[in-house]
C-alpha positions in Angstrom: 32.1 -15.3 8.5 33.7 -17.3 5.6 34.1 -14.1 3.6 36.2 -12.4 6.1 39.1 -12.6 3.5 37.4 -9.7 1.7 37.0 -7.5 4.8 38.7 -4.2 3.8 39.4 -0.8 5.2 37.3 2.0 3.8 38.8 5.4 2.8 37.0 8.5 1.8 38.1 10.8 -1.2 40.6 12.6 1.1 42.1 9.3 2.4 40.4 9.5 5.7 39.4 6.2 7.5 35.7 5.5 7.2 35.7 2.1 9.0 35.6 -1.3 7.2 33.5 -3.0 4.6 33.1 -6.4 2.7 34.4 -5.9 -0.8 32.2 -8.0 -3.2 34.7 -7.0 -5.8 37.5 -8.7 -4.1 35.5 -12.1 -4.7 37.1 -12.0 -8.0 33.9 -13.1 -9.9 33.4 -11.4 -13.3 29.6 -12.1 -13.1 29.3 -9.2 -10.6 30.0 -6.6 -13.4 26.7 -7.7 -15.1 24.5 -8.0 -12.0 21.7 -5.4 -11.8 22.3 -2.9 -9.0 19.4 -4.4 -7.0 21.1 -7.8 -7.0 24.4 -6.3 -5.9 22.6 -4.9 -2.8 21.3 -8.5 -2.1 24.8 -9.9 -2.7 26.6 -7.5 -0.5 24.1 -7.9 2.4 24.5 -11.9 2.0 28.3 -11.7 2.0 28.4 -9.4 5.1 25.9 -11.3 7.1 27.2 -14.9 6.1 27.4 -17.1 9.1 26.9 -20.6 7.5 23.6 -20.9 9.6 21.1 -18.2 8.6 23.1 -17.4 5.4 25.5 -19.8 3.8 28.0 -19.7 1.1 25.5 -21.6 -1.2 23.2 -18.7 -0.6 25.8 -16.3 -1.8 26.5 -18.3 -5.0 22.7 -18.4 -5.7 22.6 -14.6 -5.8 26.0 -14.5 -7.6 24.5 -16.7 -10.3 21.4 -14.5 -10.6 21.1 -14.6 -14.3 20.3 -18.3 -14.1 18.9 -19.0 -10.6 16.3 -16.1 -10.9 14.5 -18.3 -13.3 14.1 -21.0 -10.6 12.4 -18.8 -7.9 15.0 -19.9 -5.4 14.6 -18.5 -1.8 17.3 -16.2 -0.7 18.1 -14.7 2.7 17.8 -11.0 3.2 18.6 -9.4 6.6 17.4 -5.7 6.7 19.0 -3.7 9.5 15.7 -1.8 9.8 12.1 -2.6 9.4 9.6 0.3 9.2 5.9 -0.5 9.9 3.2 2.0 9.4 0.8 2.1 12.4 -2.0 0.0 10.7 0.6 -2.7 10.3 2.5 -2.0 13.4 -0.3 -2.5 15.8 -1.3 -6.2 14.6 2.4 -7.0 14.6 2.8 -5.8 18.2 -0.3 -7.6 19.1 1.2 -10.8 17.7 4.4 -10.4 19.5 2.6 -9.6 22.8 0.4 -12.8 22.2 3.5 -14.9 21.4 4.9 -13.9 24.9 1.7 -15.3 26.5 1.8 -18.4 24.4 5.5 -18.9 25.0 4.8 -19.1 28.8 1.9 -21.6 28.4 4.1 -23.9 26.2 6.9 -23.9 28.7 9.2 -21.4 26.9 11.0 -18.3 27.9 9.0 -15.2 27.0 12.2 -13.2 26.7 13.1 -15.2 23.6 10.6 -13.1 21.8 13.0 -10.0 22.1 15.4 -11.3 19.5 12.6 -11.5 17.0 12.6 -7.7 16.8 15.1 -6.7 14.4 17.6 -3.9 14.9 15.6 -0.7 14.7 12.0 -1.9 14.3 10.3 1.5 13.7 6.4 1.8 13.9 5.4 5.1 12.4 2.0 6.2 13.8 0.9 8.5 11.0 -2.7 7.8 10.3 -4.9 10.7 10.7 -8.6 10.7 11.9 -11.4 11.4 9.5 -10.8 14.8 8.0 -12.5 17.8 9.6 -12.7 20.7 7.3 -12.0 24.0 9.1 -9.3 26.5 9.6 -8.1 24.8 12.8 -8.6 21.4 11.2 -5.2 20.0 12.2 -5.8 20.5 16.0 -9.3 19.4 15.7 -8.2 16.2 13.9 -5.3 15.6 16.5 -7.7 15.9 19.5 -10.3 13.5 17.7 -7.5 11.1 17.0 -6.5 10.9 20.6 -10.1 10.8 21.9 -10.9 7.7 19.7 -7.5 6.0 19.7 -6.1 6.5 23.2 -6.2 2.8 24.1 -4.3 1.9 20.8 -1.7 4.6 21.4 -1.1 3.4 24.9 -0.5 -0.1 23.5 2.0 1.2 21.1 3.8 3.2 23.8 3.9 0.1 25.8 5.6 -1.8 23.2 8.4 0.7 22.8 9.5 -0.1 26.4 8.6 -3.8 26.4 10.6 -4.7 23.4 14.2 -3.9 22.6 15.1 -1.9 19.4 11.6 -0.7 18.9 11.0 2.9 18.1 7.6 4.5 17.9 7.1 7.6 15.8 4.3 9.6 17.6 1.1 10.6 15.9 0.9 13.6 13.7 4.7 13.4 12.6 4.6 12.3 8.9 4.2 9.1 6.9 6.4 6.4 5.4 6.0 3.2 3.6 8.5 0.2 2.9 7.9 -3.0 1.0 10.2 -6.2 1.4 10.7 -9.6 -0.3 12.6 -12.8 0.4 12.6 -14.4 -3.1 15.3 -14.0 -5.7 13.4 -12.2 -8.5 13.8 -11.4 -12.2 14.8 -7.6 -12.7 13.0 -5.5 -15.2 15.5 -2.9 -16.7 13.5 0.4 -17.2 15.4 2.8 -19.3 14.9 6.5 -19.2 16.0 9.1 -21.7 15.1 12.7 -22.6 13.5 15.2 -20.3 9.9 16.1 -19.2 8.1 18.8 -21.1 7.4 22.1 -19.6 4.5 21.9 -17.2 4.5 17.9 -16.9 4.7 16.8 -13.4 6.3 13.8 -11.6 2.7 12.4 -10.9 2.1 12.5 -14.8 5.3 10.4 -15.1 4.5 8.0 -12.3 1.0 7.4 -13.7 2.6 6.7 -17.1 5.2 4.3 -15.7 2.6 2.5 -13.6 0.4 1.8 -16.8 3.4 0.7 -18.7 4.7 -1.7 -16.0 1.3 -3.2 -15.4 1.0 -3.9 -19.0 4.4 -5.4 -19.2 3.9 -7.6 -16.3 6.2 -7.2 -13.3 4.4 -9.2 -10.4 7.0 -10.7 -8.2 9.9 -8.9 -9.9 12.2 -6.0 -9.2 12.1 -2.9 -11.4 15.5 -1.2 -11.8 15.6 2.3 -13.6 18.6 3.4 -15.4 19.8 5.6 -18.4 20.7 9.2 -18.9 17.0 10.3 -18.2 17.8 9.7 -14.4 19.9 12.8 -14.4 16.7 14.8 -15.0 14.8 13.3 -12.0 14.9 14.7 -8.5 15.0 12.1 -5.7 11.3 13.2 -4.6 10.4 12.3 -8.2 12.0 9.0 -8.1 10.4 8.2 -4.8 7.0 9.0 -6.1 7.7 6.4 -8.8 9.2 3.9 -6.3 6.3 4.1 -4.0 3.7 3.0 -6.6 5.4 -0.4 -6.7 2.3 -2.2 -5.2 0.1 -0.6 -7.9 2.3 -1.7 -10.9 2.8 -5.1 -9.0 6.6 -5.1 -8.6 8.3 -6.1 -5.2 10.3 -2.9 -5.6 11.1 0.0 -7.8 14.6 0.8 -7.3 16.9 3.8 -8.5 20.6 3.2 -7.8 22.4 5.8 -5.8 23.9 8.6 -7.7 25.0 12.2 -7.2 21.3 13.3 -7.0 20.8 10.9 -4.1 23.8 12.5 -2.3 22.5 16.0 -3.0 19.2 14.9 -1.4 21.0 13.6 1.7 22.9 16.9 2.2 19.6 18.9 1.5 17.9 16.9 4.2 20.4 17.6 6.9 22.8 14.7 6.7 26.3 15.6 7.8 29.0 15.9 5.1 31.1 13.2 6.8 28.2 10.8 6.5 27.5 11.4 3.0 31.2 11.1 2.1 31.2 7.6 3.9 28.2 6.5 2.0 29.7 7.5 -1.4 33.0 6.0 -0.6 31.3 2.6 0.4 29.0 2.4 -2.6 31.7 3.3 -5.0 34.0 0.7 -3.6 31.4 -2.0 -4.1 30.3 -0.8 -7.7 27.0 0.1 -6.3 27.2 3.9 -7.3 26.2 5.3 -10.6 28.6 7.9 -12.0 27.3 9.2 -15.3 30.7 10.6 -16.2 32.5 7.1 -16.1 32.4 4.4 -18.5 30.5 1.3 -17.3 29.2 -2.0 -18.3 25.5 -2.1 -18.6 23.8 -4.8 -16.3 21.9 -7.7 -17.7 18.2 -7.6 -17.1 15.6 -10.2 -17.3 13.5 -8.0 -19.7 13.7 -4.4 -20.9 11.3 -1.4 -21.2 12.0 2.1 -22.3 10.4 5.6 -22.1 11.3 8.9 -23.6 10.4 11.4 -20.9 9.5 13.8 -23.6 6.6 11.6 -24.4 4.9 12.0 -21.1 1.6 14.0 -21.1 -0.4 15.4 -18.3 -2.8 12.8 -17.2 -4.9 11.2 -14.4 -5.8 7.6 -13.6 -9.1 6.1 -13.0 -12.0 5.7 -12.3 -11.4 2.4 -10.5 -7.6 1.4 -10.9 -4.4 3.2 -10.6 -3.0 2.0 -14.0 -6.1 3.0 -16.0 -4.4 6.3 -17.2 -6.2 8.9 -19.2 -4.5 11.9 -20.7 -6.2 15.2 -19.8 -7.0 15.9 -23.5 -8.9 12.6 -23.7 -10.6 12.9 -20.3 -14.1 14.2 -21.3 -14.5 11.6 -24.1 -13.2 8.9 -21.8 -15.7 9.9 -19.0 -18.6 9.6 -21.4 -17.4 6.3 -22.5 -17.2 5.2 -18.8 -20.8 6.3 -18.3 -22.0 4.4 -21.4 -19.8 1.1 -21.0 -21.3 -1.9 -19.3 -20.4 -2.0 -15.6 -16.7 -2.9 -15.1 -13.3 -1.3 -14.5 -14.1 1.3 -17.1 -17.9 1.4 -17.1 -21.0 2.2 -15.1 -23.8 1.2 -17.5 -25.8 4.4 -17.3 -28.7 4.7 -19.9 -28.0 7.5 -22.5 -31.0 9.4 -21.5 -29.7 9.7 -17.9 -26.1 10.5 -18.6 -26.6 14.3 -18.6 -29.3 14.5 -15.9 -28.8 17.5 -13.6 -30.1 17.4 -10.0 -30.6 20.7 -8.3 -30.8 20.9 -4.4 -30.5 23.4 -1.6 -27.1 23.7 0.1 -27.7 25.7 3.2 -29.5 28.4 1.4 -27.4 28.3 -1.7 -28.6 26.6 -4.9 -26.4 23.6 -5.9 -26.2 21.2 -8.6 -25.0 17.5 -9.0 -24.6 15.4 -12.1 -22.5 12.3 -13.0 -18.9 13.2 -12.7 -19.4 16.0 -10.2 -16.4 16.3 -7.8 -17.4 16.1 -4.2 -14.0 15.2 -2.7 -10.7 16.9 -3.8 -7.8 15.8 -1.5 -4.1 16.7 -1.7 -3.1 13.5 0.1 -0.6 10.6 0.0 2.9 9.8 1.2 5.1 10.6 -1.7 3.0 13.1 -3.7 2.6 15.3 -0.6 6.4 15.1 0.2 7.4 16.1 -3.2 8.4 19.9 -3.2 7.9 20.2 -6.8 4.3 19.2 -7.1 3.4 20.7 -3.7 4.8 24.1 -4.8 3.1 23.7 -8.1 -0.2 23.2 -6.3 0.4 26.4 -4.3 1.1 28.4 -7.4 -2.1 27.1 -9.1 -4.0 28.2 -6.1 -2.4 31.6 -5.9 -3.1 32.3 -9.6 -6.7 31.0 -9.4 -7.5 33.0 -6.2 -6.0 36.2 -7.8 -8.1 35.7 -11.0 -11.2 35.2 -8.8 -11.9 31.5 -9.0 -13.6 29.8 -6.2 -14.3 26.1 -5.0 -18.0 25.2 -4.6 -18.7 24.9 -0.9 -20.2 21.4 -1.2 -16.7 20.0 -2.3 -14.9 18.5 0.5 -11.3 19.8 0.3 -8.2 18.9 2.3 -4.5 19.1 2.5 -2.7 16.4 4.2 1.1 16.7 3.7 3.4 13.7 4.1 5.9 15.5 6.2 5.9 18.6 8.5 8.6 20.1 6.1 6.0 20.7 3.5 4.1 23.1 5.8 7.3 24.9 6.5 8.2 25.6 2.8 4.6 26.3 1.7 4.5 29.0 4.6 7.9 30.4 3.7 6.9 30.8 0.1 3.6 32.3 1.0 1.7 29.7 -0.9 -0.2 27.9 2.1 -2.5 31.0 2.5 -3.8 30.6 -1.1 -4.5 26.8 -0.6 -6.4 27.6 2.5 -8.3 30.4 0.8 -9.6 27.8 -1.8 -10.4 25.4 1.2 -7.4 23.2 1.2 -6.9 23.5 4.9 -4.3 21.6 6.7 -5.8 18.6 8.2 -2.9 16.5 9.5 0.1 14.6 8.4 -0.6 11.0 7.3 -3.1 8.7 5.7 -6.5 10.5 5.1 -8.6 10.3 1.9 -6.2 7.7 0.3 -7.0 5.1 2.8 -10.6 6.1 3.1 -10.4 8.6 6.0 -11.9 11.6 4.3 -14.8 11.6 6.8 -18.5 12.1 5.9 -19.8 14.4 3.3 -22.3 16.9 4.2 -25.6 15.1 4.8 -27.4 17.2 2.3 -24.8 16.3 -0.5 -24.9 12.6 0.7 -28.7 12.6 0.3 -28.6 14.1 -3.0 -26.1 11.6 -4.4 -28.0 8.4 -2.9 -31.5 9.5 -3.8 -30.6 10.2 -7.3 -28.0 7.6 -8.0 -25.3 10.1 -8.9 -21.9 8.7 -10.0 -20.0 11.4 -7.9 -16.3 11.8 -8.3 -13.3 12.2 -5.9 -9.9 13.5 -7.3 -7.0 12.8 -5.0 -3.2 12.9 -5.1 -2.9 9.4 -3.8 -1.6 6.1 -4.9 -4.7 4.0 -4.9 -8.3 4.3 -6.1 -9.7 0.9 -5.9 -13.4 0.4 -5.7 -15.0 1.4 -2.3 -11.6 2.5 -0.9 -11.9 6.3 -1.0 -15.6 6.9 0.0 -18.8 4.9 0.0 -20.5 7.6 -2.2 -17.8 8.2 -4.8 -18.0 5.7 -7.4 -15.6 7.4 -9.7 -12.1 8.0 -8.0 -9.2 9.6 -10.0 -5.5 9.9 -9.0 -3.9 13.2 -10.2 -0.9 15.5 -9.3 -1.6 17.9 -6.3 -1.9 20.9 -8.7 -4.5 19.1 -10.9 -6.4 18.2 -7.6 -6.8 22.0 -7.3 -7.8 22.4 -10.7 -10.5 19.7 -10.7 -11.8 21.2 -7.3 -12.1 24.6 -9.0 -13.8 23.1 -12.2 -16.1 20.9 -9.9 -16.3 18.1 -12.5 -14.3 15.4 -14.2 -16.6 15.9 -17.3 -14.4 18.7 -18.8 -11.8 19.1 -21.7 -9.3 21.6 -20.2 -7.9 22.4 -23.7 -11.3 23.7 -24.9 -13.4 24.5 -21.8 -12.7 27.1 -19.1 -12.3 26.0 -15.6 -14.6 28.7 -14.4 -15.5 32.4 -14.5 -13.1 34.8 -12.9 -13.3 38.6 -12.1 -15.1 40.5 -14.7 -16.9 37.4 -16.0 -13.8 36.4 -17.7 -13.6 32.6 -18.6 -10.3 31.2 -17.0 -8.6 28.3 -18.7 -6.1 25.8 -17.3 -3.4 27.5 -19.4 -4.0 30.8 -17.4 -3.2 29.3 -14.0 -0.8 26.5 -14.7 2.8 27.4 -13.7 6.0 26.8 -15.8 8.6 24.2 -14.7 11.1 27.0 -14.4 8.9 29.0 -12.0 8.3 26.0 -9.8 11.9 25.2 -9.8 12.9 28.7 -8.8 10.4 28.7 -5.7 11.6 25.2 -4.7 15.2 26.3 -4.6 14.6 29.4 -2.7 12.1 28.1 -0.2 13.0 24.4 0.5 15.9 24.8 3.1 18.2 22.3 4.9 17.2 23.6 8.4 13.5 22.8 7.7 14.5 19.2 7.5 16.8 19.3 10.4 14.4 20.9 12.7 11.5 18.6 11.7 13.4 15.4 12.1 15.0 16.4 15.3 11.6 16.7 16.8 10.0 13.7 15.2 10.3 11.4 18.2 9.5 14.0 20.9 5.7 13.7 20.1 3.2 16.1 21.3 1.7 16.8 24.8 -1.2 14.4 24.4 1.3 11.6 23.4 3.7 12.4 26.1 0.9 12.5 28.8 -0.2 8.8 28.1 0.5 6.7 31.2 1.2 2.9 30.2 2.0 -0.2 32.3 5.7 -1.2 32.6 5.2 -5.0 32.7 7.0 -7.0 30.0 4.0 -9.2 29.4 0.9 -7.3 28.2 -2.3 -7.4 30.4 -5.1 -7.9 28.0 -8.3 -6.0 28.7 -11.4 -8.4 28.1 -13.7 -5.4 27.7 -11.4 -3.7 24.9 -12.8 -3.1 21.6 -9.4 -2.1 20.1 -6.9 -4.5 21.3 -7.7 -8.2 21.9 -5.5 -11.1 22.2 -5.7 -12.9 18.9 -6.4 -16.6 18.7 -3.6 -17.7 16.5 -1.9 -19.8 19.3 -5.1 -21.0 21.1 -4.9 -24.8 21.4 -1.5 -25.0 19.8 0.8 -28.0 20.6 4.4 -28.5 20.0 3.7 -31.0 17.2 3.1 -29.5 13.7 -0.4 -30.4 12.4 1.0 -31.3 9.0 -0.9 -31.0 5.7 -4.4 -32.3 5.2 -6.7 -32.8 2.3 -9.7 -30.6 2.0 -13.0 -32.6 1.5 -16.3 -31.5 0.1 -15.6 -27.7 0.8 -18.2 -25.2 -0.2 -17.3 -22.1 -2.2 -17.7 -19.0 0.2 -17.1 -16.5 -2.5 -16.7 -16.6 -6.3 -15.0 -13.7 -8.1 -13.9 -12.3 -11.4 -10.6 -10.6 -12.2 -8.7 -7.9 -10.1 -10.2 -8.4 -6.7 -8.0 -6.1 -4.7 -6.8 -6.1 -1.0 -9.4 -3.2 -0.5 -12.1 -5.7 -1.5 -10.7 -8.5 0.7 -9.6 -6.4 3.7 -11.3 -2.8 3.7 -9.4 -0.4 6.0 -11.9 2.5 5.8 -15.2 3.3 7.6 -17.4 0.7 9.2 -20.7 0.6 7.7 -23.7 1.0 10.3 -25.5 -2.2 9.0 -22.4 -4.5 8.9 -21.5 -7.4 11.3 -18.6 -5.4 12.6 -21.0 -2.6 13.5 -23.3 -5.1 15.2 -20.4 -6.3 17.3 -19.4 -2.7 18.3 -22.9 -1.7 19.3 -23.2 -5.0 21.3 -20.1 -3.8 23.1 -21.6 -0.5 23.9 -19.7 1.6 21.2 -21.8 4.3 19.6 -21.9 4.5 15.8 -20.0 8.0 16.0 -17.1 6.2 17.6 -16.9 3.2 15.3 -13.7 4.7 13.7 -12.3 2.6 10.9 -11.3 -0.9 10.3 -7.7 0.2 10.0 -7.8 1.8 13.6 -9.2 -1.5 14.9 -6.6 -3.9 13.4 -5.7 -4.9 17.0 -9.1 -6.5 17.5 -9.6 -9.7 15.4 -13.3 -9.7 16.3 -13.9 -6.5 14.3 -11.5 -7.5 11.5 -12.9 -10.8 10.8 -16.4 -9.4 10.6 -15.3 -7.1 8.1 -13.7 -9.6 5.7 -14.8 -9.0 2.2 -16.8 -6.2 3.5 -16.3 -3.8 0.5 -19.6 -2.2 -0.7 -18.5 -2.5 -4.3 -17.2 -6.2 -4.2 -18.9 -8.2 -6.9 -19.6 -11.9 -6.0 -20.7 -14.1 -8.9 -22.8 -16.2 -6.4 -25.1 -13.0 -6.2 -25.3 -12.8 -10.0 -23.3 -9.7 -10.2 -25.0 -7.7 -7.4 -22.3 -5.7 -5.5 -22.0 -5.7 -1.8 -20.5 -7.6 1.1 -22.8 -10.7 1.1 -22.9 -14.1 -0.3 -25.0 -17.2 -0.8 -24.9 -20.0 1.8 -24.9 -22.7 -0.7 -26.6 -25.6 1.3 -29.6 -23.3 2.2 -29.7 -20.8 -0.5 -29.8 -18.1 1.9 -28.4 -14.6 1.2 -26.2 -13.7 4.2 -23.4 -11.3 5.1 -20.0 -13.0 4.2 -19.0 -13.3 8.0 -22.4 -14.8 8.9 -22.3 -17.4 6.1 -18.6 -18.3 7.0 -19.6 -18.8 10.7 -22.6 -21.0 9.6 -20.1 -23.1 7.5 -17.6 -23.3 10.4 -20.2 -24.2 13.0 -21.5 -27.0 10.7 -18.0 -28.3 10.4 -17.8 -27.6 6.7 -14.6 -26.3 5.0 -14.7 -23.4 2.5 -12.7 -22.1 -0.3 -12.5 -19.0 -2.5 -12.7 -19.0 -6.3 -11.1 -16.1 -8.3 -9.9 -14.8 -11.6 -6.6 -13.1 -12.5 -4.7 -10.5 -10.4 -6.3 -11.8 -7.1 -5.1 -9.7 -4.1 -3.8 -6.7 -6.1 -3.1 -3.5 -4.3 -1.5 -2.4 -1.0 0.0 -5.2 1.1 -1.9 -6.0 4.2 -1.4 -8.9 6.8 -5.1 -8.7 7.7 -6.1 -9.7 4.2 -4.9 -13.2 4.9 -5.6 -13.2 8.6 -9.2 -12.2 7.9 -9.5 -15.0 5.3 -8.0 -17.7 7.6 -10.3 -16.6 10.5 -13.3 -17.1 8.3 -12.3 -20.7 7.9 -11.3 -20.5 4.2 -8.8 -23.4 3.6 -7.7 -22.5 0.0 -7.9 -19.8 -2.7 -8.0 -21.1 -6.3 -7.3 -18.2 -8.6 -6.3 -17.7 -12.3 -3.2 -15.7 -11.0 -2.5 -14.0 -7.5 -0.4 -10.9 -6.7 2.9 -11.8 -4.9 2.2 -10.1 -1.6 -1.2 -11.5 -1.1 -0.1 -15.0 -2.0 2.8 -14.8 0.4 0.4 -13.6 3.1 -2.0 -16.6 2.5 0.9 -18.9 2.8 1.9 -17.2 6.2 -1.6 -17.9 7.6 -1.8 -21.5 6.4 -4.3 -20.9 3.7 -3.4 -23.0 0.5 -2.9 -20.8 -2.7 -3.7 -22.7 -5.8 -3.5 -21.5 -9.4 -5.4 -22.7 -12.4 -3.3 -24.1 -15.2 -2.4 -21.7 -18.1 -5.4 -21.4 -20.5 -7.8 -22.6 -17.9 -10.2 -20.8 -15.5 -13.6 -21.3 -13.8 -15.5 -20.7 -17.1 -13.4 -23.1 -19.3 -13.7 -25.8 -16.8 -17.4 -25.1 -16.2 -17.2 -24.2 -12.5 -20.2 -22.2 -11.0 -19.3 -22.0 -7.3 -22.4 -24.0 -6.4 -20.2 -27.3 -6.2 -18.4 -28.8 -3.3 -14.7 -29.1 -3.9 -12.1 -31.8 -2.7 -8.5 -30.9 -2.8 -6.2 -34.0 -2.8 -2.9 -33.4 -0.8 -0.1 -35.8 0.2 -0.4 -36.9 3.7 3.1 -35.6 4.6 4.8 -32.2 3.8 7.9 -34.4 2.9 5.9 -35.8 0.0 5.1 -32.3 -1.4 7.2 -30.1 -3.6 7.0 -26.3 -4.3 4.9 -25.7 -7.3 3.7 -29.2 -7.8 0.4 -30.3 -9.5 -2.6 -30.8 -7.2 -5.9 -32.4 -8.3 -9.2 -30.9 -7.4 -12.4 -32.7 -8.0 -16.0 -31.4 -7.5 -19.4 -32.9 -6.5 -20.4 -32.6 -10.0 -17.7 -35.1 -11.2 -15.5 -32.5 -12.7 -11.6 -32.8 -12.2 -8.9 -30.4 -12.9 -5.3 -29.9 -12.1 -4.0 -26.7 -10.3 -0.5 -25.6 -9.5 0.4 -25.5 -5.7 1.7 -22.0 -5.1 3.9 -22.8 -2.2 7.0 -21.4 -4.0 9.8 -22.5 -1.6 10.7 -25.2 0.8 10.4 -22.7 3.7 6.8 -21.9 2.6 6.0 -25.6 2.8 7.4 -25.7 6.3 5.1 -22.8 7.2 2.2 -24.8 5.9 3.2 -27.9 7.9 3.2 -25.9 11.1 -0.1 -24.3 10.2 1.3 -20.8 9.5 4.4 -18.8 10.0 3.4 -17.6 13.5 3.3 -21.2 14.8 6.3 -22.1 12.9 8.3 -19.3 14.6 6.9 -20.1 18.1 7.9 -23.8 17.8 11.2 -23.0 16.5 11.9 -20.6 19.4 10.8 -23.0 22.0 12.8 -25.8 20.4 16.0 -23.6 20.3 15.5 -22.7 24.0 15.5 -26.5 24.8 
């Protein structure tokens, strides 16, 4: 390491030896004082890992000169010591690794070379919960159903934990975690917080406000760093709730520098005092610790945004996007506007005479009513909201007060409680509040992704029939992060994100068509009208219960047991071979085709000639549109495949659970029931027009017909293409359908990067241009003119596209770095890595 001259001994406050560290301050560069904390983290990592091979002195200089180099989109090396993959992502990664071992043998390489690819501490967190069962013993029923359906997938994961070094599998039912990452030196948006939240305002209200502000500001591909005295008022769980919404506001990461509140959280969650002391000493020594009592130089940021916490109001977001925030006091008016507005992100196009129609039906002997806005799903779910003690305790207090006053949840509303951690159950039990949530129907269903990922399970068939037969715009209210179209449930067209206590309130009200300031939630004992103000707890009351019931021992006991699993996991018997034995009859785990027919010579770039448009989209097509993770529709190509392989409809499971089987996944591409394809004149659904024959086909069937006929395809799109949660399968599915390029007005960072990784060309219309201004209809054929050699290509260069209708326009090639061009030269990142490994072995 050329920076060994700044290797120093580390001392704690008492002068004790804490080991050694690389001092970025001893580099003697005054630019460090003005760097954002996020960039200091990248700088320290680069200095510590510099080997003049993977990380060079030039890389360190790029980071040091961030204020200038961030404008150039330069590539930077970042070597994390731990990579955490949630199960839905972890399974396909493990499938790819297992497949690479097979391919390595076929190409004359050493399969053991794959082991170094697994970084130190690759953690796969298996936390996804099966479809929600509503009952008192729901958690046990769900766990049994989970193992019944997913035994094969679980066994594959367990095999991976022994077949690869440094791989830890967190068993099912343990909790939930998310982690984003990037490799590009970004701009950093400074978000200044000051003031304090008003009484009764929750962390969720804050995060929905921040999400709206940042999406409006524009932070795609950037870091967001929070600073200011308002930070002192935010608990770490509140900060985590904000940070975890980064994909929703479009940033690479939302970052809160470490301060005394962080250290307090580490202690509360069971970390040893010695460990916390070492962390503090190390961060202080490298000027990566924020001490509000010390004078400091304010970092330089690429742009600035500011929020007075006192301005935050109670709110929810929806009905179709996380950043469409609505204050509670405006909700009733906003809902009626949505009903009347033309179909769009804030509109359903319901004729005025049908907007207040009431449908009565018999629900198991009880008279029930549905109308537009009726809540049929109310779910306390999601990773950070349901791991935040403040909002979880608040939801329990709301439930307690409502129960005592005589309020009830209608039985046709599907309610559920899915905490992000086992600790939540412990403090809800200790505080006596879990009982009241259960009394209102919010039974514990498991720990992990449920309603937020589309795993709410079926509605009662009577309710489902009433919705479909009467074209009701039914609503779901959930404490999740994402509410994109078709994600939550096929029958809920309106989906609102809310704090856990507000989820309880909307379940009690039974509708989103309500003004809580003027209308009662319901009628309690003695026919007394009960208003929101009657059941909403004060911030002081919530704080008191949190401090007396959220204890260190709860975290210690939960975390100590987290890798021990449960009897069903522990009894799984798995093979011990290093190379996985693929089962040709499996419908869960199949060897992917990414290395089939691969040679040692990179295929290089090639122009795309006379390609047809497979799909033509407007703005804000999300990864939920591209790569659904929820239920598999009974009439879909994926369902047909499963039935042909003797899988009963009741055992279809979800796309997410079958991510280890590319045959299922490719058949579900663009399979969202709400997706709007312009080739179908605005009709929603997972179909398209096969342009040469004018036939209306499922997207998969049309794509296979093009492939069989030897015809390339492209996708046309508007702005914010690929927004939402990051998924490797959104690009894998696109590539497997034979799509060679995506031409969009703008693309979200993660999806663009995934397309690059799978060898799909991302192109961007020039500023001020789009399909409409150029006059494209999607009925044309497209030729994309590329240089014959990757050495003649440059990141961000202009590329000419011509059509069969004699139109010509210029696009920006969105390969943003030289490395991304190398991936393209090899046909994708998987093939690139494989050839590099074999070459290094020789």
